N, C-alpha and C positions, 0 to 999 in steps of 0.2 A: 672360846681362844686362850691360847697362851701365848702370854707375852717376852718371847725365852730371851735370857741373858745372861752372857758370862761372866763367870768369877769379876774381872775389871772393872766387868760396869754395875755390879752387884755393889763393891767395894767402897767404889767412886761414889754411889748414891747411899749406901750407909753412914761412910765416912762424914759426907757431907747434910745428910740428914742429923748427925749426933752434933755438928757443927749450929744447927740452925736453933733443935732443940733445946742446946748446954745454953749460945747467946739469949732465947727467948723466958729462961727461967731465971734471966739473973747474973751471967758471967757482965761484970764492970766492962765499959765500953763496946756495947755492942750495940747493932743497929737492931732496934724493936721492928721485928716482923710481924703481920697483920696474925691476930692469934687464929684465924678460920686455915687461913696457910702453915698454921704451925703445927695444927688438929688434925691437917689432912698428913701435914709429913708423919707427924707421928704413929698418924697408925696403918700408914704404907710401909713403918722401918721392920714387924712384925715380921712382915709376907717376903723380903729383901732375903730369904736363903736359895734362894733358886729360878726357876721360872714361873710368872707370877699365871694363876690360871684369873680370870679374867671374865666373868659368866654374863656380865646387864652390861647397857648402856651405862648405866651408872654410876657402875663400877667405873668401866672405864673413863668417865671423865673425873670424878673420882680421882686415882689412880690419875690419871692427864695433868691435872690439876696438882699433885703433892707432885710431879716427876718438873715440871713447869718452872714451880718456883724453887727445886732444887737448882736448872740447871740456870734460872735467873740469879738467884743468891753464890752460883760460882762464877758467875759471870763478875758478878762485881768484883767479889773477893780478887780474882784475877786479876782485874783493871785495877786495885789500891795496891794488889803489890807489883804489881811489876811497876807501878808510877812509882812506890814508897821508894821499889830497891833498883830492881836491874831484871828485863825480860830473859837473862838467864840464871836466876839467881831461884839455888832449888824448890823451895816451897813455891814460884810462880810458874814451874818447870811441873811440878807436882799438880798445883794446880789446874794448870793448861790441860793436862789426861783426864784430871777428874771431870771435866767439863766436857772435853771431847767425847768421855763415858759415858757422863751423863745425856748429852746429845743426842746423842748417835740411838740410845734408851724412847727419849722424848720423839724422833724422828718416825720409830718403830709403831710407839701408839698414835702421832698423829695420823700414818695409815691405814695403824687398828680400826680404829675413831671411823672415818669414812669409809669402812669396811664394813663394819655395823651400821653407820646408817645409810648406806646402801641395800641391804637387809633387811631391815626396816621398813623401809619405802619400797623394798618390791612387794612385800608382801601385805603389808597396806599401812601403815606412815603410825597416828596415832591410836589405831585397832591395834595394835602391835608392842605396844605399851612394854606390855609384861614377860616379851621373846628373852631367852634366854639361849644365851651360846656357848654349849658348850663342849671342852674338852676335846 
């Protein structure tokens, strides 16, 4: 299955991923992210060059986990920026759009996961564990 992403969504996800990875690798004053979440984000980064091909339920879950963490991190950063400055601050507005674009991708991943689960259940549940979803 293909997760379609537009330029703004890819840019938002990649920019947020870079912040998360930089924070995890020692930038001062950063909030420590769980190591498994950082690994998922790092594994997602090379795939953020265009539409993302997702072939298995396990792959969907991993991408979903990474994007979910990115969305939560962007929401946290947005809240901090608004409280430290002002809702109309340029950085807060930029974070708002990054959060919105990333949240839209997460919604599509949620729907993709539900569709994949329904197909697996229809085919035979646990006997269909190795099923792939071609593009």
